[in-house]
C-alpha positions as CSV (number, residue, x, y, z in Angstrom):
1,M,71.7,81.7,71.9
2,T,72.0,78.0,71.9
3,T,72.4,75.7,68.9
4,A,70.8,72.3,68.3
5,D,70.7,69.3,66.0
6,E,67.9,66.8,65.2
7,R,68.2,65.2,68.7
8,F,67.4,68.4,70.5
9,Y,64.6,70.9,70.9
10,R,65.4,74.6,71.2
11,A,63.5,75.0,74.5
12,R,62.6,78.2,76.2
13,V,62.1,79.2,79.9
14,V,58.6,80.5,80.5
15,Q,58.5,80.7,84.3
16,R,60.9,80.8,87.2
17,V,60.4,80.7,91.0
18,D,63.3,81.2,93.4
19,V,62.6,78.8,96.4
20,A,65.8,79.7,98.3
21,P,69.2,81.3,97.4
22,D,70.4,78.1,95.9
23,L,67.1,76.4,94.9
24,W,64.7,77.3,92.2
25,T,62.0,75.9,89.9
26,F,61.6,76.7,86.3
27,R,59.1,75.7,83.6
28,I,60.2,75.4,80.0
29,Q,58.4,75.0,76.7
30,P,60.3,72.2,74.9
31,G,59.6,73.6,71.4
32,G,58.0,70.3,70.2
33,H,56.2,67.2,71.3
34,F,57.7,65.6,74.4
35,D,56.3,62.4,75.9
36,F,57.4,61.0,79.3
37,T,56.2,58.8,82.2
38,P,56.2,60.3,85.7
39,G,59.5,59.6,87.3
40,Q,61.6,59.9,84.1
41,F,64.2,62.6,83.5
42,A,64.9,65.0,80.7
43,T,68.4,66.0,79.5
44,L,69.0,69.7,79.4
45,G,72.0,71.5,78.0
46,L,73.7,74.7,76.8
47,E,76.3,75.4,74.2
48,I,79.3,76.9,76.1
49,N,82.3,78.1,74.2
50,G,81.4,75.8,71.3
51,K,81.0,72.8,73.6
52,R,77.6,71.3,74.5
53,I,77.2,70.7,78.3
54,E,74.3,68.4,79.3
55,R,72.9,67.0,82.5
56,P,69.8,64.9,83.3
57,Y,67.1,66.4,85.5
58,S,64.0,64.7,86.9
59,M,60.7,66.3,85.9
60,V,58.3,67.7,88.5
61,S,55.4,68.3,86.1
62,A,52.8,65.7,85.1
63,P,52.8,64.7,81.4
64,S,49.5,66.4,80.9
65,E,50.8,69.9,81.9
66,D,51.6,72.7,79.6
67,G,55.4,72.9,79.7
68,V,57.9,70.9,81.7
69,E,58.8,71.8,85.2
70,F,62.1,71.2,87.1
71,F,63.3,71.7,90.7
72,L,67.1,72.5,90.7
73,E,69.9,73.2,93.1
74,L,72.7,75.6,92.3
75,V,76.1,73.9,92.4
76,P,78.5,76.9,92.4
77,Q,81.4,74.9,90.9
78,G,79.3,72.8,88.6
79,M,79.6,72.8,84.9
80,L,76.0,73.5,84.1
81,T,73.8,74.6,87.0
82,P,75.5,78.0,87.5
83,R,74.6,78.8,83.9
84,L,71.1,77.4,84.2
85,Y,70.7,79.5,87.4
86,K,71.2,82.6,85.3
87,L,68.4,81.8,82.9
88,Q,65.2,83.9,83.0
89,P,61.9,83.7,81.2
90,G,62.5,84.1,77.5
91,D,66.0,82.5,77.6
92,E,66.8,79.5,75.5
93,L,68.4,76.1,76.3
94,L,68.7,72.7,74.7
95,M,66.5,69.8,75.6
96,R,66.8,66.3,74.2
97,K,63.6,65.1,72.5
98,I,63.4,61.8,74.3
99,A,62.9,61.3,78.0
100,K,64.7,58.5,79.7
101,G,64.7,56.6,83.0
102,K,63.0,53.6,84.7
103,F,62.3,55.3,88.0
104,T,58.5,54.9,87.6
105,L,55.7,53.5,89.7
106,Q,55.5,49.7,89.7
107,T,51.8,48.8,89.4
108,G,52.0,45.4,87.8
109,D,51.8,43.1,90.9
110,S,49.9,42.7,94.2
111,R,51.9,45.3,96.1
112,M,49.6,48.3,96.3
113,N,51.6,50.5,98.7
114,H,54.4,52.8,97.4
115,L,56.9,54.2,99.9
116,L,58.7,57.3,98.5
117,V,61.7,58.7,100.3
118,S,63.4,61.9,99.1
119,T,65.7,64.7,100.0
120,V,65.2,68.3,98.7
121,T,65.2,68.3,94.9
122,G,64.9,64.5,95.0
123,V,61.2,65.1,95.5
124,A,60.8,66.1,91.9
125,P,59.9,62.7,90.3
126,F,57.5,62.0,93.2
127,V,55.6,65.2,92.6
128,S,55.2,64.2,89.0
129,M,53.8,60.9,90.0
130,I,51.4,62.4,92.6
131,R,50.2,65.2,90.3
132,T,49.4,62.6,87.6
133,L,47.5,60.3,90.1
134,A,45.6,63.3,91.5
135,K,44.5,64.3,88.0
136,E,43.4,60.8,87.2
137,W,41.6,60.6,90.6
138,R,39.6,63.8,89.9
139,E,38.7,62.4,86.4
140,G,37.6,59.0,87.8
141,R,40.4,57.1,86.1
142,F,42.3,56.2,89.3
143,D,40.4,54.4,92.1
144,G,42.9,55.0,94.8
145,A,43.8,51.3,95.2
146,H,47.5,52.2,94.9
147,R,48.5,54.2,98.0
148,I,51.4,56.7,98.2
149,F,53.5,57.3,101.3
150,L,56.0,60.2,100.9
151,L,58.8,61.1,103.3
152,N,60.4,64.4,102.2
153,G,63.6,65.4,104.0
154,A,65.5,68.7,104.1
155,S,67.9,70.5,106.4
156,R,65.7,73.6,106.7
157,P,62.1,74.5,106.1
158,W,62.8,76.8,103.1
159,E,64.3,73.9,101.2
160,F,60.8,72.3,100.6
161,G,59.9,73.5,97.1
162,Y,56.5,71.7,97.1
163,K,55.5,71.3,100.8
164,D,52.3,73.4,100.5
165,E,51.2,71.6,97.4
166,L,51.9,68.2,98.8
167,T,50.2,69.0,102.1
168,R,47.1,70.2,100.3
169,L,47.0,67.2,98.1
170,S,47.4,64.8,101.1
171,E,44.4,66.5,102.7
172,E,42.4,66.1,99.5
173,M,43.5,62.6,98.4
174,P,42.7,59.6,100.7
175,W,45.4,57.6,99.0
176,L,48.3,60.0,99.8
177,Q,50.2,60.4,103.1
178,Y,52.9,63.1,103.2
179,V,55.5,63.8,105.9
180,P,58.1,66.6,105.6
181,T,60.9,66.5,108.1
182,I,63.9,68.8,108.8
183,S,67.3,67.7,110.2
184,R,68.3,71.1,111.6
185,P,65.4,72.2,113.8
186,W,67.4,74.2,116.3
187,D,67.4,77.3,114.1
188,H,63.7,77.1,113.4
189,A,61.6,77.3,116.5
190,E,58.5,77.9,114.3
191,W,58.7,74.4,112.8
192,Q,55.9,72.2,114.1
193,G,56.5,69.2,111.9
194,E,58.6,66.0,112.1
195,I,62.3,66.3,113.0
196,G,65.2,64.2,111.8
197,R,66.6,63.1,108.4
198,A,64.3,61.1,106.1
199,D,66.1,57.9,106.8
200,D,66.0,58.6,110.6
201,I,62.2,58.5,110.6
202,L,61.9,55.7,108.0
203,R,61.4,52.9,110.5
204,K,58.9,54.8,112.5
205,Y,56.6,55.6,109.6
206,A,57.0,52.2,107.9
207,D,55.7,50.7,111.1
208,Q,53.0,53.3,111.5
209,W,51.7,52.8,108.0
210,G,52.0,49.0,108.0
211,L,54.5,48.8,105.1
212,N,56.3,45.6,104.5
213,P,57.9,43.8,101.6
214,E,54.8,41.8,100.9
215,N,52.6,44.9,100.3
216,T,55.0,47.7,99.4
217,H,57.4,48.9,96.7
218,A,60.1,51.4,97.9
219,Y,61.5,54.3,95.9
220,L,64.5,56.4,97.1
221,C,65.6,59.6,95.4
222,G,68.1,62.2,96.4
223,H,71.3,62.4,98.4
224,P,73.4,59.2,98.1
225,E,73.9,59.0,101.9
226,M,70.2,59.0,102.5
227,I,69.8,56.3,99.8
228,E,72.5,54.0,101.3
229,N,71.1,54.4,104.8
230,S,67.5,53.8,103.7
231,K,68.5,50.8,101.6
232,A,70.2,49.2,104.6
233,I,67.1,49.9,106.8
234,L,64.7,48.4,104.2
235,K,66.8,45.4,103.5
236,R,66.9,44.6,107.2
237,R,63.1,44.8,107.1
238,G,63.0,42.2,104.3
239,F,63.1,44.3,101.1
240,V,65.6,42.0,99.5
241,E,63.8,40.8,96.4
242,K,65.2,42.1,93.1
243,G,63.2,45.3,92.2
244,A,61.8,45.8,95.8
245,I,63.8,49.0,96.1
246,K,64.2,51.5,93.2
247,E,66.6,54.3,93.5
248,E,67.6,57.5,91.8
249,T,70.9,58.8,93.2
250,Y,71.6,62.5,92.8
251,W,75.2,63.7,92.7
252,L,76.9,60.5,91.5
253,L,79.6,62.8,90.0
254,P,82.2,64.6,92.1
255,R,80.5,67.4,94.0
256,H,81.9,70.1,91.6
257,E,80.3,68.3,88.7
258,R,77.2,66.8,90.3
259,S,73.9,66.8,88.4
260,A,70.4,66.9,89.5
261,A,69.7,63.3,88.4
262,A,71.7,60.3,87.3
C-alpha cells in the first residue's frame, strides 16, 4: 500500500502487457483528473521503507484515452523500476497530479515536417503524439499539413513495443512515415526491415524524405549515445538554430539509477 499527500494521486494499475523479459507496458488510472500534452511526462513513485522513490516517465497514451499508458524498461539495479516491474493489475502506486515537460510538437512556424528519432522505450512520447493526431484526423480536426517521419531503433525485433500499431497507422495516415530498424540483425534472419541503428540511417532517410532545417523540426528521444550522434549529424546538415532540435535523454543518471525519462 502506498501513501500520498495533496501533490499525488493514489493511482492503480489496470492493465499490463509484457513485451519482452525486460520491457513492459502498463496502463494506470490516476485516481483523479490528469491533463497533459503529448510528449510530456508523468512522475510515478512508490513508498519504500518510509521513503518516497520517484521517477519521470514519458506517456504513450493520448490525452483523450481512458487511463495513462507507459512503456518501461526493467533496470535490475535501479531504485524504482524493479518494484514497478512487480506491479500487477489492481496494485497501487503514486502519481504526481501535474504533468511536466516541453518535449512537444512545435507547430507555430512554417516548418511543417517533424522528424522523430527514438530508441526502444524512447518511442513513448512519439506514440502519444501520433495517436493524438490520428484521432484528430479521423474527426476532421487535423488536415495533415504537419507531416510526421519516425525512425524507431532497437537491437532486436522484440524490443518494438508499438511496431504493429505504428505500421498500421502509417498505412492509414498519409501524413505519417514510420521506419523501424534493428542493429543486431544477424540473430534474426526473419527480419525483413531496415538494418542499422537509428542514427546510422538518419542521413539516408532525411535525404529520402527531403527534410532540411528550413522545413523540419527534429526530435530525439532515447539512448544518450543515439542522441549525441544524431545531434551531430543534424547540425552538420544545418540544424543549428536554437530550438531546431529537441531532445529527451533517457538514462541521464548512472545506469544503476537510470529512469525512463529525464
